[in-house]
Backbone as JSON, one array per atom type, in Angstrom:
{
  "sequence": "MKIPIRLRDATPDDLGLLRHWDEQPHVVAADPNDDWGWETELQRNPDWRELLIAEVREAPGDDWRPLGFLQIIDPAREDSHYWGEVPERLRAIDIWIGEADDLGRGFGTEMMRQALARCFAADDVEAVLIDPLASNVRAHAFYERFGFRFVERRWFGADDCFVYRLDRIDWTP",
  "N": [[-70.72, 56.45, 203.26], [-70.17, 59.48, 204.82], [-70.17, 60.07, 208.24], [-71.67, 62.68, 210.0], [-69.73, 64.74, 212.05], [-69.13, 67.07, 214.56], [-67.21, 69.63, 216.18], [-67.24, 71.2, 219.29], [-66.83, 73.79, 221.75], [-65.82, 72.68, 224.95], [-67.63, 72.97, 227.99], [-68.43, 74.12, 231.37], [-70.83, 72.77, 231.77], [-70.36, 70.27, 230.75], [-69.12, 68.78, 232.65], [-70.08, 66.48, 234.18], [-70.34, 64.58, 232.12], [-67.66, 64.36, 231.19], [-66.39, 63.43, 233.5], [-67.69, 60.95, 233.69], [-66.79, 59.7, 231.28], [-64.08, 59.59, 231.92], [-64.03, 57.46, 233.66], [-64.41, 55.19, 232.19], [-63.35, 51.97, 231.18], [-61.72, 51.68, 228.79], [-60.82, 54.26, 228.38], [-59.43, 54.79, 230.74], [-57.44, 52.84, 230.44], [-55.99, 53.92, 228.33], [-55.04, 56.26, 229.35], [-53.91, 56.2, 232.09], [-52.88, 57.57, 234.35], [-53.63, 60.19, 234.6], [-55.12, 63.07, 236.0], [-57.45, 65.1, 235.13], [-58.56, 67.31, 236.34], [-61.09, 68.5, 235.95], [-63.05, 70.21, 237.11], [-61.7, 72.59, 237.61], [-60.33, 73.07, 235.17], [-62.32, 73.32, 233.2], [-63.3, 75.78, 233.77], [-61.35, 77.51, 233.05], [-59.87, 79.39, 230.37], [-57.44, 79.54, 228.66], [-55.44, 81.12, 226.11], [-53.8, 79.41, 224.74], [-54.9, 76.94, 224.43], [-57.42, 74.59, 223.43], [-60.33, 73.07, 224.53], [-62.36, 70.55, 223.55], [-65.5, 69.12, 222.65], [-66.47, 66.4, 220.79], [-69.18, 65.8, 218.7], [-71.73, 63.7, 217.35], [-73.99, 63.05, 214.7], [-75.95, 60.61, 213.78], [-77.94, 59.97, 211.97], [-79.98, 61.67, 209.57], [-81.88, 64.28, 210.96], [-81.6, 63.3, 213.53], [-80.67, 64.15, 216.91], [-77.65, 65.88, 217.87], [-75.15, 64.06, 219.5], [-72.95, 63.74, 222.3], [-69.68, 62.47, 221.77], [-66.89, 62.24, 222.03], [-63.7, 63.5, 223.22], [-61.43, 66.21, 222.71], [-58.32, 67.76, 223.04], [-56.42, 70.51, 222.18], [-53.31, 71.92, 222.21], [-50.84, 74.54, 222.54], [-47.77, 73.51, 222.91], [-45.44, 74.83, 223.66], [-46.27, 77.0, 225.08], [-47.98, 76.13, 227.03], [-49.04, 75.92, 230.4], [-48.26, 73.98, 232.37], [-45.99, 72.88, 231.45], [-45.78, 70.33, 230.43], [-44.73, 69.07, 228.12], [-42.12, 69.79, 228.31], [-39.15, 71.54, 227.31], [-39.86, 72.77, 224.3], [-39.81, 73.7, 220.83], [-41.31, 76.69, 219.43], [-44.26, 77.01, 217.38], [-45.58, 74.59, 217.24], [-48.2, 72.15, 217.8], [-50.06, 70.15, 220.12], [-51.98, 67.22, 220.63], [-54.61, 65.72, 222.46], [-56.8, 63.02, 222.44], [-59.85, 61.24, 222.63], [-62.38, 58.69, 222.46], [-65.49, 58.58, 224.04], [-67.31, 56.45, 224.83], [-67.17, 52.9, 224.84], [-68.69, 51.5, 222.94], [-68.62, 53.14, 220.75], [-66.16, 52.89, 219.62], [-64.0, 51.96, 216.91], [-65.63, 52.64, 214.77], [-65.04, 54.58, 212.96], [-65.28, 57.12, 213.9], [-63.22, 58.29, 215.44], [-61.3, 58.69, 213.48], [-62.45, 60.73, 211.92], [-62.66, 62.71, 213.89], [-59.91, 63.16, 214.41], [-59.08, 64.02, 211.89], [-60.45, 66.47, 211.72], [-59.31, 67.76, 213.93], [-56.6, 67.97, 213.16], [-56.9, 69.6, 210.91], [-57.74, 71.93, 212.2], [-55.44, 72.52, 213.69], [-53.49, 72.95, 211.66], [-54.62, 75.03, 210.33], [-53.66, 77.42, 211.21], [-51.2, 79.28, 209.85], [-48.58, 79.39, 210.8], [-48.06, 77.06, 212.18], [-45.98, 74.33, 212.36], [-45.86, 71.61, 212.95], [-47.47, 68.75, 214.52], [-47.78, 67.17, 217.65], [-48.12, 64.05, 219.43], [-48.78, 61.73, 222.07], [-49.1, 58.72, 222.66], [-49.48, 55.9, 224.92], [-46.72, 53.68, 225.22], [-47.41, 51.03, 225.11], [-49.77, 50.98, 223.68], [-50.58, 49.78, 220.97], [-52.6, 49.86, 219.03], [-53.26, 52.57, 218.94], [-50.84, 53.59, 217.99], [-50.78, 52.58, 215.34], [-53.06, 53.86, 214.37], [-52.32, 56.63, 214.46], [-50.1, 56.57, 212.77], [-51.3, 56.03, 210.34], [-52.22, 58.53, 209.67], [-49.93, 59.78, 208.99], [-48.2, 60.45, 211.0], [-45.01, 60.29, 212.52], [-42.79, 58.24, 214.34], [-40.93, 59.6, 217.0], [-39.59, 59.45, 219.52], [-39.16, 57.37, 222.43], [-40.52, 58.08, 225.55], [-40.78, 59.09, 228.95], [-43.53, 60.44, 230.56], [-44.14, 61.7, 233.43], [-45.5, 59.07, 235.21], [-46.06, 57.63, 232.97], [-45.16, 55.62, 230.28], [-44.4, 56.48, 227.16], [-44.8, 56.82, 223.56], [-43.59, 59.28, 221.51], [-44.97, 60.95, 218.85], [-44.81, 62.68, 215.7], [-46.27, 64.87, 213.37], [-45.44, 66.47, 210.57], [-46.19, 69.5, 208.85], [-45.67, 69.35, 206.1], [-46.03, 66.66, 205.59], [-48.67, 66.24, 206.0], [-51.9, 65.44, 204.87], [-54.61, 67.1, 203.87]],
  "CA": [[-71.3, 57.72, 203.65], [-69.46, 60.12, 205.93], [-71.03, 60.4, 209.38], [-71.36, 64.05, 210.45], [-69.17, 64.99, 213.38], [-68.76, 68.47, 214.76], [-66.47, 69.93, 217.4], [-67.7, 72.39, 219.99], [-66.08, 74.05, 222.99], [-66.27, 72.06, 226.2], [-68.07, 73.98, 228.96], [-68.69, 73.52, 232.68], [-71.99, 71.87, 231.67], [-69.87, 68.95, 230.35], [-68.38, 68.18, 233.77], [-70.55, 65.13, 234.46], [-70.0, 63.74, 230.97], [-66.22, 64.11, 231.18], [-66.11, 62.53, 234.63], [-68.17, 59.62, 233.3], [-65.86, 59.14, 230.31], [-62.82, 59.3, 232.61], [-64.15, 56.2, 234.39], [-64.59, 54.08, 231.26], [-62.12, 51.16, 231.16], [-60.85, 51.93, 227.63], [-60.21, 55.58, 228.59], [-58.44, 54.59, 231.81], [-56.33, 52.07, 229.89], [-55.19, 54.77, 227.44], [-54.56, 57.45, 230.08], [-54.15, 55.7, 233.45], [-52.33, 58.35, 235.47], [-53.98, 61.61, 234.51], [-56.27, 63.69, 236.66], [-57.64, 66.29, 234.31], [-59.0, 68.45, 237.13], [-62.15, 69.1, 235.13], [-63.74, 71.31, 237.8], [-60.87, 73.78, 237.41], [-59.95, 73.3, 233.77], [-63.47, 73.77, 232.41], [-63.52, 77.2, 234.11], [-60.24, 78.29, 232.48], [-59.89, 79.49, 228.93], [-56.2, 80.16, 228.19], [-55.4, 81.25, 224.65], [-52.92, 78.39, 224.17], [-55.55, 75.63, 224.52], [-58.82, 74.36, 223.12], [-60.96, 71.86, 225.03], [-63.45, 70.37, 222.6], [-66.34, 67.92, 222.67], [-66.92, 65.95, 219.48], [-70.56, 65.33, 218.69], [-72.08, 62.96, 216.15], [-75.4, 62.89, 214.32], [-75.82, 59.39, 212.99], [-78.95, 59.93, 210.91], [-80.62, 62.97, 209.39], [-82.95, 64.55, 211.91], [-81.2, 62.94, 214.89], [-79.96, 65.16, 217.69], [-76.22, 65.69, 218.05], [-74.84, 63.48, 220.81], [-71.52, 63.76, 222.63], [-68.99, 61.29, 221.29], [-65.51, 62.15, 222.48], [-63.02, 64.7, 223.71], [-60.18, 66.62, 222.08], [-57.6, 68.93, 223.55], [-55.35, 70.99, 221.31], [-52.53, 72.91, 222.95], [-49.53, 75.01, 222.08], [-46.94, 72.93, 223.96], [-44.4, 75.77, 224.1], [-46.88, 78.02, 225.94], [-48.82, 75.45, 228.01], [-48.51, 76.35, 231.7], [-47.66, 72.93, 233.2], [-44.74, 72.48, 230.77], [-45.87, 68.88, 230.26], [-43.86, 68.64, 227.03], [-40.77, 70.27, 228.53], [-38.7, 72.59, 226.39], [-40.12, 72.47, 222.89], [-39.8, 74.93, 220.04], [-42.59, 77.27, 219.08], [-44.84, 76.61, 216.1], [-46.09, 73.23, 217.34], [-49.42, 71.89, 218.55], [-50.15, 68.79, 220.64], [-53.37, 66.78, 220.69], [-55.13, 64.59, 223.22], [-58.05, 62.63, 221.8], [-60.43, 59.94, 222.96], [-63.8, 58.38, 222.3], [-66.01, 58.43, 225.4], [-67.98, 55.17, 225.1], [-66.56, 51.78, 224.13], [-69.53, 51.14, 221.8], [-68.32, 54.02, 219.62], [-64.84, 52.58, 219.1], [-63.94, 51.17, 215.7], [-66.71, 53.01, 213.84], [-64.57, 55.66, 212.09], [-65.47, 58.42, 214.54], [-61.92, 58.82, 215.82], [-60.64, 59.15, 212.26], [-63.01, 62.04, 211.57], [-62.25, 63.65, 214.94], [-58.51, 63.51, 214.2], [-59.01, 64.81, 210.66], [-60.86, 67.83, 212.06], [-58.32, 68.34, 214.85], [-55.43, 68.35, 212.38], [-57.28, 70.77, 210.1], [-57.71, 73.09, 213.11], [-54.04, 72.81, 214.01], [-52.76, 73.46, 210.51], [-55.28, 76.24, 209.82], [-52.73, 78.5, 211.54], [-50.09, 79.17, 208.9], [-47.28, 79.28, 211.45], [-47.88, 75.74, 212.81], [-45.11, 73.48, 211.55], [-46.03, 70.18, 213.23], [-48.36, 68.35, 215.62], [-47.25, 66.09, 218.49], [-49.07, 63.22, 220.16], [-47.98, 60.89, 222.97], [-49.79, 57.53, 223.17], [-48.7, 54.96, 225.72], [-45.88, 52.78, 224.43], [-48.12, 49.75, 225.0], [-51.03, 51.14, 222.94], [-50.22, 49.56, 219.58], [-53.71, 50.31, 218.16], [-53.1, 54.02, 218.77], [-49.68, 53.82, 217.12], [-51.2, 52.34, 213.96], [-54.01, 54.93, 214.04], [-51.59, 57.87, 214.17], [-49.23, 56.35, 211.61], [-52.15, 56.16, 209.14], [-52.33, 59.96, 209.36], [-48.62, 60.27, 208.6], [-47.34, 60.71, 212.16], [-43.78, 59.5, 212.55], [-42.22, 58.03, 215.67], [-39.8, 60.47, 217.32], [-38.83, 58.9, 220.64], [-39.85, 56.81, 223.59], [-40.3, 59.08, 226.61], [-41.63, 59.02, 230.14], [-44.24, 61.63, 231.02], [-44.55, 61.27, 234.77], [-45.5, 57.61, 235.35], [-46.5, 57.03, 231.71], [-44.19, 55.27, 229.25], [-45.09, 56.9, 225.94], [-44.14, 57.08, 222.3], [-43.88, 60.6, 220.95], [-45.11, 60.99, 217.4], [-44.86, 64.03, 215.13], [-46.74, 65.02, 212.0], [-45.02, 67.74, 210.01], [-47.14, 70.07, 207.89], [-45.35, 68.87, 204.76], [-46.5, 65.28, 205.49], [-50.11, 66.21, 206.28], [-52.81, 65.48, 203.73], [-55.94, 67.54, 204.36]],
  "C": [[-70.56, 58.25, 204.89], [-70.46, 60.5, 207.03], [-70.68, 61.8, 209.86], [-70.87, 64.1, 211.9], [-68.83, 66.47, 213.44], [-68.03, 68.6, 216.08], [-67.05, 71.21, 217.99], [-66.86, 72.57, 221.24], [-66.68, 73.26, 224.14], [-66.59, 73.18, 227.19], [-68.24, 73.32, 230.32], [-69.91, 72.59, 232.69], [-71.58, 70.45, 231.28], [-69.16, 68.2, 231.47], [-68.8, 66.74, 234.04], [-70.19, 64.15, 233.36], [-68.52, 63.38, 230.98], [-65.8, 63.23, 232.34], [-66.52, 61.1, 234.3], [-67.19, 58.97, 232.32], [-64.54, 58.78, 230.96], [-62.85, 57.97, 233.36], [-64.3, 54.98, 233.48], [-63.28, 53.3, 231.12], [-61.19, 51.46, 229.98], [-60.17, 53.29, 227.74], [-59.12, 55.48, 229.66], [-57.22, 53.86, 231.27], [-55.42, 52.92, 229.02], [-54.54, 55.93, 228.17], [-54.68, 57.19, 231.58], [-53.75, 56.63, 234.59], [-52.69, 59.83, 235.45], [-55.2, 61.93, 235.36], [-56.45, 65.02, 235.95], [-58.08, 67.51, 235.12], [-60.11, 69.23, 236.43], [-62.82, 70.3, 235.79], [-63.01, 72.63, 237.59], [-60.69, 74.08, 235.93], [-61.13, 73.77, 232.9], [-63.81, 75.24, 232.69], [-62.48, 78.11, 233.45], [-60.36, 78.33, 230.95], [-58.6, 80.16, 228.42], [-56.14, 80.16, 226.66], [-54.5, 80.22, 223.98], [-53.58, 77.01, 224.09], [-56.99, 75.69, 224.03], [-59.24, 73.05, 223.76], [-62.24, 71.69, 224.23], [-64.2, 69.07, 222.85], [-66.71, 67.62, 221.22], [-68.34, 65.42, 219.64], [-70.84, 64.69, 217.35], [-73.6, 63.02, 215.95], [-75.42, 61.73, 213.33], [-76.84, 59.26, 211.88], [-79.56, 61.32, 210.77], [-81.8, 63.13, 210.35], [-82.64, 64.14, 213.34], [-80.59, 64.16, 215.58], [-78.46, 64.85, 217.66], [-76.01, 65.08, 219.43], [-73.34, 63.52, 221.04], [-70.88, 62.41, 222.33], [-67.61, 61.13, 221.9], [-64.96, 63.51, 222.85], [-61.74, 64.93, 222.92], [-59.6, 67.79, 222.85], [-56.51, 69.25, 222.54], [-54.63, 72.08, 222.08], [-51.34, 73.39, 222.13], [-48.56, 74.56, 223.16], [-45.82, 73.84, 224.45], [-44.96, 76.77, 225.11], [-47.72, 77.41, 227.07], [-48.22, 75.59, 229.41], [-47.93, 75.25, 232.59], [-46.31, 72.48, 232.66], [-44.64, 70.96, 230.64], [-44.86, 68.37, 229.23], [-42.42, 69.06, 227.23], [-40.43, 71.42, 227.6], [-38.92, 72.14, 224.96], [-40.1, 73.77, 222.1], [-41.23, 75.46, 219.85], [-43.06, 76.66, 217.76], [-45.28, 75.15, 216.06], [-47.47, 73.24, 217.97], [-49.31, 70.46, 219.06], [-51.62, 68.47, 220.85], [-53.52, 65.65, 221.69], [-56.49, 64.29, 222.62], [-58.54, 61.33, 222.39], [-61.91, 59.9, 222.67], [-64.33, 58.05, 223.68], [-66.56, 57.05, 225.73], [-67.37, 54.07, 224.25], [-67.37, 51.37, 222.9], [-69.24, 51.98, 220.56], [-66.94, 53.79, 219.03], [-64.95, 51.77, 217.8], [-65.01, 51.49, 214.66], [-66.31, 54.17, 212.92], [-64.71, 57.04, 212.71], [-64.13, 59.07, 214.9], [-61.16, 59.36, 214.62], [-61.15, 60.54, 211.88], [-62.65, 63.09, 212.62], [-60.81, 64.11, 214.71], [-58.35, 64.34, 212.94], [-59.37, 66.27, 210.96], [-59.86, 68.51, 212.99], [-57.08, 68.8, 214.08], [-55.72, 69.56, 211.5], [-57.27, 72.03, 210.95], [-56.28, 73.5, 213.41], [-53.35, 73.51, 212.84], [-53.46, 74.64, 209.83], [-54.43, 77.48, 210.13], [-51.49, 78.32, 210.68], [-48.74, 78.95, 209.56], [-47.04, 77.92, 212.1], [-47.11, 74.83, 211.86], [-45.38, 71.99, 211.73], [-46.97, 69.99, 214.42], [-47.72, 67.15, 216.32], [-48.39, 65.31, 219.13], [-48.25, 62.2, 220.95], [-48.74, 59.68, 223.51], [-48.87, 56.68, 224.05], [-47.9, 54.03, 224.79], [-46.58, 51.45, 224.19], [-49.36, 49.81, 224.11], [-50.78, 51.02, 221.43], [-51.34, 49.96, 218.61], [-53.6, 51.8, 217.91], [-51.93, 54.32, 217.85], [-50.08, 53.67, 215.65], [-52.16, 53.43, 213.49], [-53.27, 56.2, 213.63], [-50.7, 57.73, 212.94], [-50.03, 56.43, 210.31], [-52.32, 57.62, 208.72], [-51.0, 60.55, 208.91], [-47.72, 60.64, 209.76], [-46.16, 59.77, 212.11], [-43.26, 59.42, 213.98], [-40.99, 58.92, 215.85], [-38.94, 59.84, 218.41], [-39.76, 58.22, 221.63], [-39.5, 57.72, 224.76], [-41.27, 58.85, 227.76], [-42.22, 60.4, 230.41], [-44.81, 61.26, 232.38], [-44.41, 59.76, 234.85], [-45.85, 56.89, 234.05], [-45.35, 56.86, 230.72], [-44.86, 55.49, 227.9], [-44.18, 56.86, 224.72], [-44.54, 58.48, 221.88], [-43.89, 60.46, 219.44], [-45.23, 62.43, 216.95], [-45.38, 63.94, 213.7], [-46.35, 66.41, 211.53], [-46.03, 68.2, 208.96], [-46.91, 69.49, 206.49], [-45.87, 67.45, 204.52], [-48.01, 65.13, 205.69], [-50.89, 66.3, 204.98], [-54.18, 65.9, 204.23], [-57.07, 66.7, 203.78]]
}
């Protein structure tokens, strides 16, 4: 049975939740050097980015509860130029589950499926990028199951990462 997950826009009301998730050991281990600047970023709404909270309802009649975070950006237009010089027609995703108890339950798979569907809903998007730490072999296997292919090993600031790419032609909705 598929567990219902929905994505909603992150808002300033999510500040405490996102700060809490940022302190969780599994989140820190996957993203050790980032300061998301939530106080500022939750106030901004640039047209090249979506900040999303994934919510789950585990049983009929249950309330939706926050589960994880997704960011989808246009890396060619993103204002920090994190990805450097990249061509247009791409998207990049950041994704994580907030609480360790929710890991390994299929939630991340559904979150990624929905994120990719959002990315490829735009007819002009040719591919999606993702950049897990080089040491995060579980993430590598996760992305490879979706059809992402290794592109290069690359340093983003202090983070040693693998860049993966999923081309539209290789995506299975």
